[in-house]
C-alpha positions as CSV (number, residue, x, y, z in Angstrom):
1,M,0.0,0.0,0.0
2,T,1.0,3.6,-0.5
3,I,1.3,5.6,2.7
4,K,-0.6,8.9,2.5
5,E,-0.4,12.0,4.5
6,Q,-4.0,11.9,5.6
7,F,-3.6,8.3,6.7
8,I,-0.7,9.3,9.0
9,R,-2.7,12.2,10.3
10,E,-5.6,10.0,11.3
11,I,-3.4,7.7,13.3
12,A,-1.8,10.7,15.0
13,H,-5.2,12.0,16.1
14,A,-6.1,8.6,17.4
15,L,-2.9,8.5,19.5
16,L,-3.6,12.0,20.7
17,S,-7.1,11.0,21.9
18,I,-5.8,7.8,23.6
19,V,-2.6,9.0,25.4
20,F,-3.6,12.6,26.2
21,E,-7.4,12.6,26.3
22,G,-8.0,9.2,28.0
23,R,-9.9,7.4,25.2
24,F,-9.7,3.6,25.0
25,A,-7.5,2.4,22.1
26,D,-10.1,0.0,20.6
27,S,-12.8,2.8,20.7
28,A,-10.4,5.3,19.1
29,L,-9.4,2.8,16.4
30,Q,-13.0,1.8,15.6
31,R,-14.0,5.5,15.3
32,K,-11.2,6.0,12.8
33,F,-12.5,3.0,10.8
34,R,-16.0,4.4,10.8
35,D,-14.7,7.8,9.7
36,N,-12.6,6.3,6.9
37,K,-14.8,3.8,5.3
38,Q,-12.7,4.0,2.2
39,W,-9.7,2.3,4.0
40,S,-8.9,-1.1,2.6
41,A,-8.4,-4.2,4.8
42,E,-4.6,-3.7,4.5
43,E,-4.8,0.0,5.5
44,K,-6.9,-1.0,8.6
45,S,-4.4,-3.7,9.5
46,V,-1.4,-1.3,9.2
47,A,-3.3,1.4,11.2
48,A,-4.1,-1.1,14.0
49,K,-0.6,-2.6,14.1
50,T,1.1,0.9,14.1
51,L,-1.2,2.3,16.8
52,Y,-0.9,-0.7,19.2
53,S,2.9,-1.1,18.7
54,L,3.5,2.6,19.4
55,L,1.3,2.4,22.5
56,R,3.4,-0.5,23.8
57,N,6.7,1.2,23.0
58,W,5.6,4.8,23.5
59,R,8.4,6.2,25.7
60,R,11.2,4.3,23.9
61,A,9.9,5.4,20.5
62,W,10.1,9.0,21.5
63,Y,13.6,8.4,22.8
64,T,14.6,6.8,19.5
65,I,13.6,9.8,17.5
66,R,15.3,12.1,20.0
67,R,12.2,14.1,20.9
68,E,10.3,14.7,24.2
69,E,6.8,13.4,24.4
70,T,4.3,15.9,23.1
71,N,0.7,16.2,22.1
72,D,1.6,18.3,19.0
73,V,0.0,16.6,16.0
74,V,2.9,17.4,13.6
75,A,5.4,15.8,16.1
76,L,3.1,12.8,16.4
77,E,3.0,12.4,12.6
78,R,6.8,12.5,12.6
79,L,6.9,9.9,15.3
80,I,4.6,7.6,13.3
81,L,6.6,7.9,10.1
82,M,9.9,7.2,11.8
83,W,8.4,4.3,13.7
84,M,7.2,2.9,10.4
85,R,10.7,3.4,9.0
86,L,12.1,1.5,12.0
87,Q,9.6,-1.3,11.3
88,G,10.7,-1.5,7.6
89,V,7.6,0.0,6.0
90,N,8.3,1.4,2.6
91,L,7.3,5.1,2.9
92,H,8.2,6.2,-0.6
93,S,7.8,10.0,-0.9
94,M,6.5,10.3,2.6
95,A,10.1,9.7,3.8
96,N,11.3,13.0,2.3
97,G,12.6,15.2,5.1
98,L,12.9,12.5,7.8
99,P,16.2,13.1,9.7
100,Y,17.2,9.6,10.5
101,S,17.8,6.5,8.4
102,K,16.5,3.1,9.5
103,Q,20.1,2.2,10.6
104,D,20.2,5.4,12.7
105,L,17.0,4.5,14.4
106,Q,18.0,0.9,15.0
107,E,21.2,2.0,16.7
108,R,19.4,4.6,18.8
109,W,16.8,1.9,19.8
110,S,19.5,-0.6,20.7
111,S,21.5,1.8,22.7
112,L,19.1,1.2,25.6
113,D,19.5,-2.6,25.7
114,D,22.4,-2.8,28.0
115,T,21.8,0.2,30.2
116,D,21.3,0.1,34.0
117,A,18.3,0.1,36.2
118,T,17.9,3.9,35.9
119,T,16.5,3.6,32.4
120,F,14.3,0.5,33.1
121,A,11.0,2.4,32.8
122,L,12.2,4.0,29.6
123,R,13.3,0.7,28.1
124,M,10.0,-1.0,29.1
125,S,7.9,2.1,28.1
126,L,6.3,2.4,31.5
127,P,5.4,5.5,33.5
128,D,8.1,6.0,36.1
129,W,5.7,5.7,39.0
130,L,4.2,2.5,37.7
131,A,7.6,0.9,37.0
132,E,8.6,1.8,40.6
133,L,5.4,0.3,42.0
134,C,5.7,-2.9,40.1
135,N,9.3,-3.4,41.0
136,R,8.5,-2.8,44.7
137,E,5.6,-5.1,44.8
138,I,6.8,-7.9,42.4
139,G,10.5,-7.8,42.9
140,D,13.2,-9.7,40.9
141,T,10.7,-11.3,38.4
142,F,9.2,-8.1,37.2
143,P,11.8,-7.3,34.5
144,S,11.0,-10.5,32.7
145,I,7.3,-9.9,33.1
146,A,7.6,-6.4,31.7
147,E,9.6,-7.7,28.7
148,A,6.9,-10.3,28.0
149,L,4.1,-7.6,28.2
150,L,5.8,-5.7,25.3
151,A,5.3,-8.6,22.9
152,E,2.5,-8.6,20.3
153,P,-0.2,-11.0,21.5
154,T,-1.1,-14.1,19.6
155,I,-4.6,-15.1,18.6
156,T,-5.8,-17.9,20.9
157,V,-9.2,-19.6,20.7
158,R,-11.0,-21.8,23.2
159,T,-12.5,-24.9,21.8
160,N,-16.2,-25.2,22.7
161,T,-16.2,-28.8,23.9
162,L,-20.1,-28.7,23.9
163,R,-19.8,-28.8,20.1
164,T,-16.4,-30.2,19.1
165,S,-13.0,-31.3,20.2
166,V,-9.5,-29.7,19.9
167,Q,-8.5,-32.3,17.4
168,E,-11.6,-31.8,15.2
169,L,-11.3,-28.0,15.3
170,R,-7.6,-28.0,14.4
171,A,-8.4,-30.3,11.4
172,L,-11.1,-27.8,10.2
173,F,-8.6,-25.0,10.6
174,D,-5.9,-26.9,8.7
175,E,-8.3,-27.4,5.8
176,Q,-8.5,-23.6,5.4
177,G,-4.7,-23.2,5.7
178,I,-4.9,-21.9,9.3
179,R,-1.8,-23.3,11.0
180,T,-2.1,-23.9,14.7
181,T,-0.3,-25.2,17.8
182,V,-1.4,-26.5,21.2
183,H,0.1,-26.5,24.7
184,D,-0.3,-29.1,27.5
185,V,-0.9,-26.5,30.1
186,F,-4.0,-25.1,28.2
187,P,-6.1,-28.2,27.3
188,D,-8.8,-26.4,25.3
189,A,-6.6,-23.7,23.7
190,I,-5.5,-23.5,20.1
191,F,-2.8,-21.0,19.2
192,L,-2.9,-19.5,15.7
193,E,0.6,-19.2,14.1
194,Q,-0.3,-16.1,12.2
195,Y,-3.2,-13.6,12.0
196,H,-6.4,-14.8,10.5
197,N,-9.9,-13.2,10.8
198,V,-11.4,-16.1,12.7
199,F,-14.6,-14.3,13.3
200,A,-15.5,-14.7,9.6
201,T,-15.2,-18.4,9.6
202,T,-18.1,-20.9,9.5
203,E,-16.6,-22.6,12.6
204,F,-17.0,-19.4,14.7
205,K,-20.5,-18.7,13.4
206,N,-21.5,-22.3,14.3
207,G,-20.2,-21.8,17.9
208,L,-17.3,-24.2,17.7
209,F,-14.9,-21.8,19.5
210,E,-14.5,-18.5,21.2
211,V,-11.5,-16.1,21.0
212,Q,-10.0,-16.2,24.5
213,D,-6.5,-15.8,25.9
214,A,-4.9,-19.0,27.0
215,G,-4.3,-17.9,30.6
216,S,-7.9,-16.8,30.9
217,Q,-9.0,-20.3,29.9
218,L,-7.5,-21.7,33.1
219,I,-9.9,-19.8,35.4
220,A,-13.2,-21.6,34.7
221,P,-11.7,-25.1,35.4
222,F,-10.2,-23.7,38.5
223,V,-13.7,-23.0,39.8
224,Q,-14.3,-26.8,40.0
225,A,-17.9,-26.4,38.9
226,E,-19.5,-29.8,38.3
227,A,-22.5,-30.9,36.3
228,G,-25.7,-30.2,38.2
229,M,-24.3,-27.4,40.3
230,R,-25.7,-23.9,40.8
231,V,-23.0,-21.5,39.8
232,V,-22.9,-17.6,39.9
233,D,-20.6,-15.7,37.6
234,A,-20.9,-12.5,39.6
235,C,-18.9,-10.1,37.3
236,A,-19.8,-11.8,34.1
237,G,-19.3,-9.0,31.5
238,S,-20.1,-10.4,28.1
239,G,-19.6,-13.9,29.4
240,G,-16.5,-15.6,28.1
241,K,-15.9,-17.4,31.4
242,A,-19.6,-18.2,31.8
243,L,-19.5,-19.9,28.5
244,H,-16.5,-21.9,29.5
245,L,-18.1,-22.8,32.8
246,A,-21.1,-24.2,30.9
247,A,-18.7,-26.5,28.9
248,C,-17.0,-27.6,32.2
249,M,-20.4,-28.5,33.5
250,Q,-21.4,-30.4,30.4
251,N,-24.3,-28.0,30.0
252,K,-26.0,-29.5,33.1
253,G,-27.0,-27.4,36.1
254,R,-27.5,-23.7,36.3
255,I,-25.2,-20.7,35.7
256,L,-26.5,-17.3,36.8
257,A,-24.4,-14.5,35.1
258,L,-24.6,-11.1,36.8
259,D,-23.3,-7.7,35.8
260,T,-24.1,-4.1,36.4
261,E,-24.2,-3.4,32.7
262,A,-27.2,-5.0,31.0
263,W,-25.9,-4.5,27.5
264,K,-23.0,-6.9,28.2
265,L,-25.5,-9.5,29.4
266,N,-27.4,-9.1,26.2
267,A,-24.2,-9.9,24.3
268,L,-23.7,-12.9,26.5
269,M,-27.1,-14.4,25.7
270,E,-26.4,-14.1,22.0
271,R,-23.0,-15.8,22.5
272,S,-24.6,-18.6,24.6
273,R,-27.2,-19.3,21.9
274,R,-24.4,-19.7,19.3
275,A,-22.4,-21.9,21.7
276,G,-25.3,-24.1,22.6
277,A,-24.9,-23.2,26.3
278,S,-28.5,-23.5,27.5
279,I,-27.9,-23.4,31.3
280,I,-26.9,-19.7,31.4
281,E,-29.3,-17.2,32.8
282,T,-28.6,-13.5,33.2
283,R,-29.5,-10.9,35.7
284,A,-28.5,-7.2,35.9
285,V,-27.3,-6.0,39.3
286,N,-29.3,-2.7,39.5
287,T,-30.1,-2.8,43.2
288,T,-28.5,-4.3,46.3
289,K,-31.6,-6.6,46.6
290,V,-30.4,-8.7,43.7
291,I,-27.4,-9.9,45.7
292,K,-29.3,-10.3,49.0
293,R,-31.8,-12.6,47.3
294,L,-29.0,-14.9,46.3
295,H,-27.5,-15.3,49.8
296,D,-26.4,-18.9,50.6
297,S,-27.7,-20.1,47.3
298,A,-24.6,-21.0,45.2
299,D,-22.3,-24.0,45.1
300,R,-19.7,-21.9,43.3
301,V,-19.2,-18.2,42.9
302,L,-16.7,-16.7,40.4
303,L,-15.6,-13.1,41.1
304,D,-13.6,-11.9,38.1
305,V,-13.3,-8.5,39.6
306,P,-12.5,-5.1,38.1
307,C,-8.7,-4.6,38.3
308,S,-5.8,-2.6,36.9
309,G,-5.5,-4.8,33.8
310,L,-1.7,-4.8,34.1
311,G,-1.6,-8.5,33.1
312,V,-3.2,-7.8,29.7
313,L,-1.0,-4.9,28.6
314,R,0.0,-6.9,25.5
315,R,-3.6,-6.5,24.3
316,N,-4.5,-3.2,26.0
317,P,-1.3,-1.2,26.1
318,D,-3.2,2.0,26.5
319,T,-4.0,0.9,30.1
320,K,-0.6,2.0,31.3
321,W,-1.2,5.5,30.1
322,H,-4.6,5.8,31.8
323,L,-3.7,4.4,35.3
324,S,-2.9,6.4,38.3
325,N,-2.2,5.7,42.0
326,D,-5.7,7.1,42.7
327,T,-7.2,4.7,40.2
328,L,-5.5,1.8,41.8
329,R,-6.6,2.8,45.3
330,T,-10.2,3.0,44.1
331,L,-9.9,-0.4,42.4
332,R,-8.6,-2.0,45.5
333,S,-11.5,-0.6,47.6
334,T,-13.9,-1.9,45.0
335,Q,-12.4,-5.3,45.0
336,Q,-12.8,-5.5,48.8
337,E,-16.4,-4.4,48.6
338,I,-17.2,-7.0,45.9
339,L,-15.5,-9.7,48.0
340,R,-17.4,-8.8,51.1
341,R,-20.8,-8.5,49.5
342,Y,-20.8,-11.2,46.9
343,S,-19.2,-13.9,49.0
344,L,-22.5,-14.0,50.9
345,M,-24.0,-15.9,47.9
346,V,-21.8,-19.0,48.6
347,K,-23.5,-21.9,50.5
348,P,-21.8,-23.3,53.5
349,S,-19.1,-25.7,52.2
350,G,-19.4,-24.0,48.8
351,K,-16.4,-22.3,47.1
352,L,-15.6,-18.9,45.8
353,V,-12.9,-18.0,43.2
354,Y,-11.4,-14.6,43.2
355,A,-9.7,-13.7,39.9
356,T,-8.0,-10.7,38.3
357,C,-5.9,-10.0,35.2
358,S,-3.5,-8.0,37.3
359,I,0.2,-8.8,38.2
360,L,0.1,-6.8,41.4
361,P,0.1,-8.6,44.8
362,S,-1.9,-5.7,46.3
363,E,-4.8,-6.6,44.0
364,N,-4.3,-10.4,44.3
365,E,-2.7,-12.2,47.3
366,E,-3.1,-9.3,49.6
367,Q,-6.8,-8.9,48.9
368,V,-7.4,-12.6,49.6
369,R,-5.5,-12.3,52.9
370,W,-7.5,-9.3,53.8
371,F,-10.7,-11.0,53.1
372,I,-9.9,-14.1,55.2
373,A,-8.7,-12.0,58.1
374,N,-11.8,-9.8,58.1
375,N,-14.5,-12.4,57.3
376,H,-14.9,-15.3,59.6
377,G,-15.5,-18.8,58.1
378,W,-13.3,-18.9,55.1
379,E,-10.2,-20.8,54.2
380,L,-7.9,-20.6,51.2
381,E,-7.8,-23.9,49.2
382,E,-5.5,-22.9,46.4
383,E,-4.1,-20.0,44.5
384,R,-2.4,-19.7,41.2
385,R,-0.6,-17.0,39.2
386,I,-0.2,-17.2,35.4
387,S,2.8,-15.1,34.4
388,P,3.3,-13.7,30.9
389,A,7.0,-14.5,31.3
390,D,6.3,-18.2,31.6
391,Y,3.7,-18.8,28.9
392,N,2.5,-17.2,25.6
393,S,-0.5,-15.7,27.5
394,D,-1.6,-12.7,29.4
395,G,-1.1,-12.5,33.2
396,F,-3.8,-13.7,35.7
397,Y,-4.2,-14.5,39.3
398,M,-6.8,-16.8,40.8
399,A,-7.6,-18.0,44.4
400,R,-10.2,-20.6,45.4
401,L,-11.6,-20.2,48.9
402,R,-14.0,-22.5,50.7
403,R,-16.7,-21.4,53.0
404,I,-16.5,-23.5,56.2
405,G,-19.8,-25.4,56.8
406,L,-21.4,-26.6,60.0
407,S,-20.0,-30.1,59.5
408,D,-16.4,-28.7,59.6
409,N,-16.9,-27.6,63.2
410,D,-18.4,-30.9,64.5
């Protein structure tokens, strides 16, 4: 494709709205697609790849072109062009006037590789305060995690075992030239070796799979929900984990999916019909009475709570430019409130799973310890952390707690 001035300007305005005005990256990108209906599939792909790669490498990219970060649109356009040059994009006439060759940019980029800890935040393209916080909370393993979170995410699908098997689905993909791999740690996951619009496939339309990160796919089995149980997915969103729970339960029993936003639950019901998951019901949490009516009613409760999202920076790199210490404090308070209120839905001897897509102990282990210390009658059964540095997945934490029943005290 031929890179045009207007194309670069549109990406610059998208970056401006994300980094400096707080818009979510996916929203900003979709808006640009709507405003530029003439863009080809290739142009959309280049725009998305450029936008997300720059958001991941924001600080280091500015360092590489020897400029301070700015919201000046002309400077943003220059940043985009030189980033494209660094990535090997043929800019043709658009390259006229650019001050650095690809080799110059590569040398400047690489000059940070062997520097000391004082440039860590710059190398990893993190705000200074966030790099300091993560190093303090996580310790020696954080550098490898931060490095992994800079990688471009792979497309991973979860096989819907209500309709097919991993082997059958891989064979169907293979017939279409979609090359895949699997991993023993993630039994239902299929990793695509290169990008493919899987949403356009017949297999997706027939409910044979859902797009879901491999690490996320470990949470539903961790709940230990069995066929015939009554399960509450209390922060269901659009329901990826509720759908997985239905498969774990062989579509036998009852899953009640709750969320404060009804439109997400509407999306879940559409997905459940496609997946053949008939045991899912939805209920919007619009008053405190909704939770009170469910006290002592559930064999299992899943709390996939709102969190910083630091474990999914590969997919949502804009998150690190939107967070603040105040935001984190508010999130931790919200997590504690959800734990306190929603745990009351668990039956005696039932189990609760607390899960986040955060890498911070203050959102994970420390919240679980706080809950057990301040709420009588609970014990920790198991906790697990999925590190982006260990697997080709996002970062997650999960803890399974059991509510002590009367028989435990006999």
